[in-house]
C-alpha positions as CSV (number, residue, x, y, z in Angstrom):
1,M,175.8,77.1,-29.9
2,F,178.7,77.4,-27.3
3,A,182.2,76.0,-27.5
4,Y,185.2,76.1,-25.2
5,A,188.5,75.8,-27.1
6,R,191.7,77.6,-28.0
7,A,191.5,79.9,-31.0
8,S,194.1,77.7,-32.8
9,D,191.7,74.7,-32.5
10,F,188.9,76.4,-34.4
11,N,189.8,75.0,-37.8
12,A,190.0,71.5,-36.2
13,I,186.4,71.5,-35.1
14,G,184.4,69.3,-37.4
15,K,181.0,70.5,-38.2
16,K,180.6,74.1,-37.2
17,E,177.4,75.7,-36.3
18,A,176.2,78.6,-38.4
19,K,176.2,80.8,-35.3
20,R,178.5,80.3,-32.2
21,V,180.1,81.8,-29.2
22,Q,183.5,80.4,-28.4
23,L,185.2,80.9,-25.1
24,D,189.0,80.7,-25.0
25,P,190.7,78.9,-22.1
26,L,190.8,81.3,-19.2
27,K,194.1,83.0,-18.1
28,E,194.5,84.0,-14.5
29,D,196.6,86.7,-12.8
30,L,197.0,86.4,-9.0
31,E,197.9,89.4,-6.9
32,Y,198.0,90.1,-3.2
33,T,196.1,93.4,-2.5
34,D,195.4,95.2,0.7
35,G,197.7,93.1,2.8
36,A,199.4,89.7,2.8
37,M,196.1,87.7,3.2
38,N,194.0,89.0,0.3
39,L,194.7,87.2,-2.9
40,T,192.8,88.8,-5.8
41,K,192.2,86.7,-9.0
42,T,191.8,88.4,-12.3
43,F,190.6,86.2,-15.1
44,Q,191.4,87.3,-18.7
45,V,188.3,86.3,-20.6
46,G,188.3,86.0,-24.4
47,M,185.3,85.1,-26.5
48,V,184.4,85.1,-30.1
49,F,180.8,85.8,-31.2
50,Y,180.6,84.7,-34.8
51,K,178.4,83.6,-37.7
52,L,179.7,81.7,-40.7
53,E,179.5,83.7,-43.9
54,P,179.2,82.6,-47.5
55,S,182.6,82.4,-49.2
56,T,181.4,84.3,-52.2
57,A,183.3,87.5,-53.0
58,G,181.4,90.8,-52.9
59,A,179.1,89.9,-50.1
60,E,179.6,93.2,-48.3
61,I,175.9,93.6,-47.3
62,E,175.9,90.1,-45.7
63,T,179.1,91.0,-43.8
64,M,177.5,94.2,-42.5
65,L,174.3,92.3,-41.4
66,I,176.4,89.7,-39.6
67,L,178.5,92.3,-37.9
68,D,175.3,94.1,-36.7
69,E,173.9,90.9,-35.4
70,M,177.0,89.8,-33.6
71,D,177.6,93.3,-32.2
72,L,174.1,93.2,-30.7
73,L,174.6,89.6,-29.4
74,S,177.9,90.4,-27.7
75,D,176.5,93.6,-26.2
76,K,173.5,91.7,-24.8
77,F,175.9,89.1,-23.2
78,I,178.1,91.8,-21.6
79,N,175.1,93.6,-20.2
80,K,173.4,90.4,-18.9
81,L,176.6,89.4,-17.2
82,N,176.8,92.8,-15.6
83,L,173.2,92.6,-14.4
84,F,173.8,89.1,-13.0
85,L,176.9,90.3,-11.1
86,I,175.1,93.4,-9.6
87,G,171.7,91.7,-9.2
88,Q,170.1,91.7,-5.8
89,E,169.1,88.0,-5.9
90,V,172.6,86.8,-6.6
91,S,175.3,86.7,-3.9
92,V,178.3,87.4,-6.0
93,A,180.1,89.9,-3.8
94,D,182.6,92.3,-5.3
95,V,183.1,90.6,-8.7
96,E,183.9,93.2,-11.3
97,I,184.1,93.4,-15.1
98,K,186.9,95.6,-16.3
99,S,188.7,96.6,-19.5
100,I,186.0,95.5,-22.0
101,R,187.4,95.4,-25.5
102,K,185.6,94.5,-28.7
103,E,187.1,94.1,-32.1
104,P,185.4,93.1,-35.4
105,V,186.7,90.1,-37.4
106,I,185.7,89.6,-41.0
107,K,185.9,86.3,-42.9
108,V,188.6,84.8,-40.6
109,T,189.5,81.1,-40.5
110,T,189.0,78.7,-43.4
111,D,185.3,78.7,-42.8
112,F,184.8,82.5,-43.3
113,A,183.7,83.4,-39.7
114,T,182.6,87.0,-39.2
115,G,181.8,88.6,-35.9
116,Y,183.4,90.1,-32.8
117,V,186.2,89.2,-30.5
118,V,185.3,90.3,-27.0
119,Q,187.9,90.5,-24.2
120,F,187.5,91.6,-20.6
121,D,188.9,91.0,-17.2
122,L,186.8,89.4,-14.5
123,V,188.2,90.4,-11.1
124,T,187.2,88.2,-8.2
125,P,187.7,88.7,-4.4
126,D,189.8,86.4,-2.2
127,D,187.8,83.3,-1.2
128,F,190.7,81.1,-0.1
129,D,190.4,79.4,3.2
130,Y,193.7,80.3,4.8
131,C,193.1,78.0,7.7
132,S,193.3,75.1,5.3
133,I,197.1,75.7,4.9
134,Y,197.5,74.1,8.2
135,D,195.3,71.1,7.6
136,S,197.1,67.9,7.1
């Protein structure tokens, strides 16, 4: 299951799936590079790969198994995204993944979610139509 929401909205989500990937709202940095007419956009992407865990105390083995599963799932996502971006059949020129960070989270939120927070920057080339500035 996939969701798009702020991290602070997580507890407000009604019925939660046992396993989910949640995408945080994208943040965007804009920077002119290599001259005045080359606007590069860098999207700061944050995702949480999690599975709900029983609230029972002493479930360390279950926690380890969930972390292993979510570690593998998040690695698969990052590698598939990279393959998509560099794939011959896709015309996604010059999009880069940079600064990949992963952090485990254990029994967070009121629903005891365990998994990985994955953050990375997605750098996209300038695709703005500068002639459109002069269109009325």
